[in-house]
Structure formats: C-alpha cells, structure tokens
C-alpha positions as CSV (number, residue, x, y, z in Angstrom):
1,M,71.7,-153.8,-142.5
2,N,68.5,-152.2,-143.5
3,P,67.5,-150.6,-140.9
4,T,63.4,-151.8,-141.1
5,L,64.5,-155.1,-141.0
6,E,66.9,-154.1,-138.3
7,K,63.9,-152.8,-136.1
8,L,61.8,-155.7,-136.7
9,L,64.5,-158.3,-135.4
10,T,64.8,-156.2,-132.5
11,A,61.5,-155.6,-131.4
12,A,60.8,-159.9,-132.2
13,S,64.5,-160.4,-130.1
14,E,62.8,-158.4,-127.1
15,A,59.4,-160.4,-127.6
16,V,60.8,-164.1,-127.4
17,A,63.2,-163.5,-124.9
18,Q,60.3,-162.1,-122.7
19,H,57.6,-164.6,-123.8
20,G,59.6,-167.3,-126.2
21,Y,58.1,-168.0,-129.5
22,D,55.3,-169.6,-129.1
23,K,54.1,-166.2,-127.2
24,A,55.2,-163.8,-129.1
25,N,52.9,-162.4,-131.2
26,V,53.8,-160.9,-134.6
27,N,51.1,-157.7,-134.1
28,T,52.8,-156.8,-131.0
29,I,56.0,-156.7,-132.3
30,A,55.7,-154.9,-135.7
31,A,54.2,-152.3,-133.8
32,E,57.3,-152.3,-130.8
33,A,59.3,-151.7,-133.9
34,G,57.1,-148.9,-135.1
35,F,55.4,-150.6,-138.3
36,S,52.0,-151.9,-139.8
37,I,51.0,-155.7,-140.0
38,G,51.9,-155.1,-143.6
39,T,55.2,-153.5,-142.7
40,F,56.3,-157.3,-141.1
41,Y,54.5,-159.5,-143.8
42,N,56.5,-157.6,-147.0
43,Y,59.6,-158.9,-144.7
44,F,58.5,-161.9,-143.8
45,P,55.7,-164.1,-144.9
46,T,55.3,-165.6,-141.2
47,K,56.3,-165.0,-138.0
48,R,58.4,-168.6,-138.1
49,A,60.6,-166.6,-141.0
50,L,61.1,-164.4,-139.0
51,M,62.2,-166.8,-136.0
52,D,64.4,-168.6,-138.8
53,A,65.7,-164.4,-139.3
54,L,66.2,-163.3,-135.8
55,I,68.5,-167.4,-135.2
56,R,70.5,-166.6,-138.0
57,E,71.4,-162.8,-137.0
58,I,72.8,-163.9,-133.8
59,S,73.7,-166.8,-134.0
60,Q,76.3,-165.2,-136.5
61,K,77.1,-162.7,-134.6
62,H,77.6,-164.7,-131.6
63,V,79.9,-167.3,-133.1
64,D,81.5,-164.6,-134.8
65,A,82.7,-162.8,-131.4
66,I,83.9,-165.8,-130.2
67,L,86.1,-167.2,-133.4
68,G,87.1,-163.5,-133.7
69,A,88.3,-164.3,-130.3
70,V,89.7,-167.9,-129.6
71,T,91.5,-167.9,-132.9
72,P,94.1,-166.0,-133.3
73,E,95.3,-167.2,-130.1
74,M,97.9,-170.4,-130.2
75,D,97.7,-171.9,-126.4
76,P,95.1,-174.4,-126.1
77,N,95.0,-173.5,-122.5
78,R,94.6,-169.7,-123.5
79,Q,92.1,-170.9,-125.6
80,V,89.2,-172.4,-123.5
81,V,89.6,-168.9,-121.5
82,L,89.3,-167.0,-124.5
83,F,86.3,-169.1,-125.5
84,F,84.5,-167.9,-122.2
85,E,85.1,-164.8,-122.2
86,A,83.9,-163.8,-125.2
87,G,81.2,-165.9,-125.2
88,F,79.7,-164.8,-122.4
89,D,80.7,-161.1,-122.7
90,F,78.7,-161.6,-126.0
91,I,76.4,-162.6,-123.8
92,Q,76.4,-159.7,-121.4
93,D,76.8,-157.1,-124.8
94,H,74.2,-158.3,-125.9
95,L,71.5,-159.6,-123.5
96,T,68.4,-159.3,-125.3
97,Q,69.7,-161.1,-127.8
98,A,70.8,-163.7,-126.0
99,R,68.1,-164.8,-124.0
100,A,65.9,-165.0,-127.3
101,I,68.3,-167.5,-127.9
102,F,68.5,-169.5,-124.7
103,N,64.5,-169.6,-124.4
104,T,64.9,-171.3,-127.9
105,I,67.3,-173.8,-127.1
106,N,64.9,-174.8,-124.0
107,G,61.9,-173.8,-126.5
108,P,59.4,-177.0,-127.4
109,D,60.5,-176.7,-130.5
110,E,62.6,-179.3,-132.3
111,G,63.4,-177.1,-135.7
112,F,64.4,-174.1,-134.4
113,K,66.7,-176.2,-132.1
114,G,67.7,-178.2,-134.8
115,Q,68.7,-174.5,-136.4
116,L,70.6,-173.6,-134.0
117,F,72.3,-176.6,-133.5
118,E,73.4,-175.7,-137.5
119,A,74.2,-172.3,-136.7
120,Y,76.6,-173.2,-133.6
121,Q,78.6,-175.5,-135.4
122,P,82.1,-173.6,-136.3
123,L,81.9,-173.5,-132.0
124,F,82.1,-177.1,-132.0
125,G,84.8,-177.4,-135.0
126,L,86.7,-174.5,-133.3
127,L,86.4,-176.5,-129.8
128,A,87.4,-179.8,-132.1
129,E,90.8,-178.0,-133.1
130,V,91.4,-176.6,-129.2
131,L,91.3,-179.9,-128.0
132,A,93.3,-181.5,-130.6
133,G,95.9,-178.8,-130.8
134,G,95.9,-179.5,-127.0
135,I,96.3,-183.5,-127.0
136,A,98.5,-183.4,-129.7
137,T,101.1,-180.7,-127.9
138,G,100.2,-183.3,-124.4
139,V,98.4,-180.1,-122.5
140,F,95.4,-181.8,-122.3
141,C,94.6,-185.9,-122.2
142,H,90.9,-186.8,-123.0
143,P,90.4,-190.2,-124.0
144,D,87.5,-188.7,-126.3
145,P,87.5,-185.2,-127.5
146,E,84.2,-185.7,-129.4
147,S,81.9,-186.2,-126.4
148,A,84.5,-183.6,-124.4
149,V,83.6,-181.1,-127.3
150,R,79.8,-181.8,-126.7
151,L,80.6,-181.4,-122.7
152,I,82.1,-178.0,-123.0
153,M,79.5,-176.7,-125.7
154,L,76.7,-177.7,-123.1
155,I,78.2,-176.3,-120.1
156,Y,78.7,-172.5,-121.9
157,L,75.2,-173.2,-123.1
158,G,74.0,-173.8,-119.6
159,V,76.0,-171.5,-117.6
160,G,75.3,-168.7,-120.9
161,G,71.7,-169.1,-120.5
162,Q,71.9,-168.7,-116.5
163,V,72.1,-164.6,-116.2
164,N,70.6,-162.2,-113.6
165,P,68.5,-159.2,-114.8
166,E,71.2,-157.1,-115.2
167,G,72.9,-159.5,-117.5
168,R,75.4,-160.8,-114.3
169,H,76.3,-165.0,-115.3
170,W,76.1,-167.2,-111.9
171,L,79.8,-167.8,-112.6
172,T,82.4,-166.1,-114.3
173,P,84.4,-167.1,-117.4
174,A,87.3,-167.5,-115.5
175,Q,85.9,-170.0,-112.9
176,V,84.1,-172.2,-116.0
177,S,87.3,-172.3,-118.1
178,D,88.9,-173.6,-114.8
179,F,86.7,-175.8,-114.4
180,I,87.5,-177.6,-118.3
181,L,90.4,-177.0,-117.8
182,S,91.3,-178.9,-114.7
183,A,89.3,-181.5,-116.4
184,L,91.3,-181.2,-119.9
185,R,94.7,-180.9,-118.3
186,C,96.9,-184.0,-118.4
187,P,97.1,-185.5,-114.6
188,D,101.3,-184.1,-114.7
189,M,100.7,-180.6,-115.7
190,E,100.8,-177.8,-113.4
191,A,97.9,-175.6,-114.0
C-alpha cells in the first residue's frame, strides 16, 4: 500500500476508534498522519470517502484472517473454534482498527452499517458452509441454519467488540465457541 495512504488510514482508524466517525476531524487526521489537509484531499475528496476506504481496508483484513484460519479445516466443530480464535486474535492484534469498526457498527450511520454488512458477507457464507457441513454429517442439529448463522455473527460482533483497554476480551474464544457448539450439537452427540 502507498505509505501516505497507509498513514492516513492509520490516523483515521485512531480518530474513529477514539471519537467515532461524527467527531473524527479531517484536519486532525491529516496532522496526525504528518500531512497537510491538502494531501488529505488529494487522497480523499470527503471524510466519508476516507471512512469508506477505512471500512474496506480493515474489514478485508479481518475477513481474510478468519477465512484463512477456518477454510483449511474440515471438522465443523474445529471450524467454529477457529472462527472465534482467529477473529479474537485479529481484534487483539489490530485493536485500534477493530475499535474503529465496532464504533461504526454501533454508530448511527446506516450507510456505513450497510457497507460493513456487505464487507462481512464472506463470514456469513463461511458459517453457512460450516453449519451445512455439520448438519450433513450429523454433528450439528439446527432447524434453521440461516438464523443460526445470523446469531453466531451477532454473538461474534457483540463479544468481539467488548475488550478492555489492553485488548483482552471479556470471554475467551474457547468460552464463546463452547457456548455456540453446545447450542449446535445434536443432543446425542458427545462434546
């Protein structure tokens, strides 16, 4: 990535993580990145364009990290565990960027929420495949896989967004995946 663009996106993620989109200031973002406001506008015609780029950049890395960890695994139980491990690891390793995303998800801008929903669609698809594989092999029993996927993503985004200042989650990936797996497993399956 272009170093100037990278610095602007880094400064933007810090501003949005701290203050949210509405209170993030482009003059401050440009200054924090070490550039003039003119340089900012050479890359982004508006603050909204900057946020669009930030969402694309962070969500793509986040999705890729989870897909890369889960896709090679074939066991549906292990895939669920890896989903949460990879996701929580990404959040911890990219805390400022993750906070920017979670602030945006929980913010008032419906356009950004829609953009995030689209950006995270590959994770919905991944979970649908995991559930379908688990149901086909008799590992998982769920009458409505589509609702289960939505609930898993809601739990992931809800729990994933709850971190202390050091980036530690309230619950571990194992605690969350154990909870999810206990809800998905067929009653006669052993843990």
